LUMDO-179315 format. One line per field, with one value per residue (C-alpha): residue number from 1; chain; residue in three letters; x, y, z. Coordinates in steps of 0.05 Angstrom, whole numbers, padded with zeros to 5 digits. Each point is the difference from the previous one (the first is absolute). Example, Ala and Ser with C-alpha at 12.3 -4.5 7.8 and 13.67 -1.06 7.14 Angstrom:
num = (1 / 2)
cadena = (A / A)
residuo = (ALA / SER)
X = (00246 / 00027)
Y = (-00090 / 00069)
Z = (00156 / -00013)
REM end
This chain:
num = (1 / 2 / 3 / 4 / 5 / 6 / 7 / 8 / 9 / 10 / 11 / 12 / 13 / 14 / 15 / 16 / 17 / 18 / 19 / 20 / 21 / 22 / 23 / 24 / 25 / 26 / 27 / 28 / 29 / 30 / 31 / 32 / 33 / 34 / 35 / 36 / 37 / 38 / 39 / 40 / 41 / 42 / 43 / 44 / 45 / 46 / 47 / 48 / 49 / 50 / 51 / 52 / 53 / 54 / 55 / 56 / 57 / 58 / 59 / 60 / 61 / 62 / 63 / 64 / 65 / 66 / 67 / 68 / 69 / 70 / 71 / 72 / 73 / 74 / 75 / 76 / 77 / 78 / 79 / 80 / 81 / 82 / 83 / 84 / 85 / 86 / 87 / 88 / 89 / 90 / 91 / 92 / 93 / 94 / 95 / 96 / 97 / 98 / 99 / 100 / 101 / 102 / 103 / 104 / 105 / 106 / 107 / 108 / 109 / 110 / 111 / 112)
cadena = (A / A / A / A / A / A / A / A / A / A / A / A / A / A / A / A / A / A / A / A / A / A / A / A / A / A / A / A / A / A / A / A / A / A / A / A / A / A / A / A / A / A / A / A / A / A / A / A / A / A / A / A / A / A / A / A / A / A / A / A / A / A / A / A / A / A / A / A / A / A / A / A / A / A / A / A / A / A / A / A / A / A / A / A / A / A / A / A / A / A / A / A / A / A / A / A / A / A / A / A / A / A / A / A / A / A / A / A / A / A / A / A)
residuo = (MET / LYS / LYS / ILE / LYS / GLU / ILE / ALA / VAL / MET / GLN / ALA / GLU / ALA / GLU / LEU / SER / LEU / GLY / GLU / ARG / ALA / LEU / LYS / ILE / GLY / ASN / ASP / GLY / LYS / ALA / ARG / VAL / CYS / ALA / ARG / ARG / ALA / CYS / SER / PHE / VAL / ILE / PHE / TYR / TRP / LEU / GLN / ASN / HIS / PRO / GLU / PHE / ASP / PHE / GLY / LYS / THR / ALA / ILE / SER / LEU / LEU / GLU / ASN / ILE / ARG / ASP / LEU / ASN / SER / PHE / PRO / GLU / ASN / VAL / ASN / LEU / ALA / ALA / LYS / ARG / LEU / THR / THR / LYS / VAL / ASN / MET / GLN / PHE / ASP / THR / GLY / TYR / LYS / GLU / ASN / PRO / ILE / ASP / ASP / ALA / ARG / ILE / ILE / ILE / ASN / TYR / PHE / LEU / SER)
X = (03260 / -00049 / -00059 / 00037 / 00020 / -00074 / -00024 / 00046 / -00025 / -00072 / 00020 / 00041 / -00060 / -00052 / 00049 / -00003 / -00070 / -00011 / 00054 / -00032 / -00073 / 00036 / 00032 / -00068 / -00027 / 00060 / 00028 / 00076 / 00026 / -00038 / 00020 / 00076 / -00008 / -00038 / 00051 / 00054 / -00037 / -00006 / 00072 / 00017 / -00044 / 00048 / 00060 / -00006 / -00021 / 00064 / 00048 / -00017 / 00046 / 00046 / 00024 / 00066 / -00043 / -00026 / -00052 / -00029 / -00079 / -00034 / -00033 / 00040 / 00067 / -00002 / -00014 / 00056 / 00049 / -00023 / 00005 / 00069 / 00032 / 00028 / -00004 / -00070 / -00023 / -00006 / -00078 / 00000 / 00040 / -00038 / -00065 / 00012 / 00033 / -00063 / -00042 / 00044 / 00006 / -00029 / -00058 / 00008 / -00045 / -00044 / -00007 / 00040 / 00058 / 00022 / -00011 / -00057 / 00008 / -00052 / 00017 / -00036 / 00036 / 00063 / -00021 / -00007 / 00066 / 00025 / -00043 / 00013 / 00075 / -00005 / -00046 / 00051)
Y = (-02230 / 00060 / -00055 / -00033 / 00064 / 00014 / -00063 / -00003 / 00078 / -00023 / -00059 / 00045 / 00054 / -00057 / -00022 / 00071 / 00011 / -00066 / 00025 / 00066 / -00034 / -00047 / 00065 / 00037 / -00064 / -00002 / -00062 / 00023 / -00073 / -00003 / 00065 / -00015 / -00062 / 00034 / 00049 / -00045 / -00035 / 00063 / 00015 / -00073 / 00014 / 00069 / -00039 / -00063 / 00045 / 00043 / -00066 / -00024 / 00063 / -00008 / -00078 / 00019 / 00001 / -00066 / 00029 / -00076 / -00021 / 00033 / 00060 / 00002 / -00028 / 00061 / 00047 / -00021 / -00003 / 00082 / 00007 / -00015 / 00016 / 00079 / 00005 / 00029 / 00065 / 00008 / 00005 / -00062 / -00040 / 00031 / -00019 / -00069 / -00005 / 00018 / -00042 / -00066 / 00021 / -00060 / 00012 / 00004 / -00038 / 00059 / -00008 / 00064 / 00014 / 00062 / 00041 / 00055 / 00000 / -00015 / -00070 / 00023 / 00063 / -00038 / -00040 / 00053 / 00030 / -00068 / -00003 / 00068 / -00013 / -00069 / 00042 / 00052)
Z = (-01241 / -00003 / 00012 / 00049 / 00040 / -00004 / 00032 / 00061 / 00012 / -00004 / 00049 / 00047 / -00006 / 00022 / 00057 / 00030 / -00002 / 00038 / 00047 / 00008 / 00017 / 00052 / 00033 / 00008 / 00030 / 00052 / -00030 / -00010 / -00013 / -00060 / -00021 / 00004 / -00033 / -00061 / 00003 / -00007 / -00060 / -00040 / 00012 / -00029 / -00063 / -00024 / 00029 / -00039 / -00067 / 00018 / 00003 / -00067 / -00023 / 00055 / 00000 / 00042 / 00060 / 00031 / 00059 / 00006 / -00016 / 00056 / 00020 / 00065 / -00039 / -00051 / 00061 / 00040 / -00055 / -00016 / 00070 / 00007 / -00066 / 00004 / -00071 / 00003 / 00034 / 00073 / 00004 / -00040 / 00043 / 00063 / -00031 / -00012 / 00068 / 00027 / -00038 / 00019 / 00077 / 00036 / 00045 / 00081 / 00043 / -00004 / -00072 / -00005 / -00050 / 00041 / -00055 / -00015 / -00073 / -00043 / -00041 / -00063 / 00007 / 00002 / -00059 / -00046 / 00015 / -00017 / -00060 / -00029 / 00006 / -00038 / -00052 / -00014)
REM end
């Protein structure tokens, strides 16, 4: 199981790195996609030990379920909410938080 965890963390870190680069060049949409994917690697790992949860098979469905369940800490719910909020016509979510920071909140929770 330790090897699987290490792989999930490596995959998540690779996505976060891509997301950070996307933010630096102003591609916020790609950064959000990378942040969601990074979360999904770690959440899928966590779900292997928590089969009582059925969060779906996509990064969005995982985060939507986390967003909506009160069994997770508020900061995790809020980070998931920001990562799942749809953009408006100006490609804005209305949040100023960094999606990579939100992903790290979620990742750290599911790794602890």
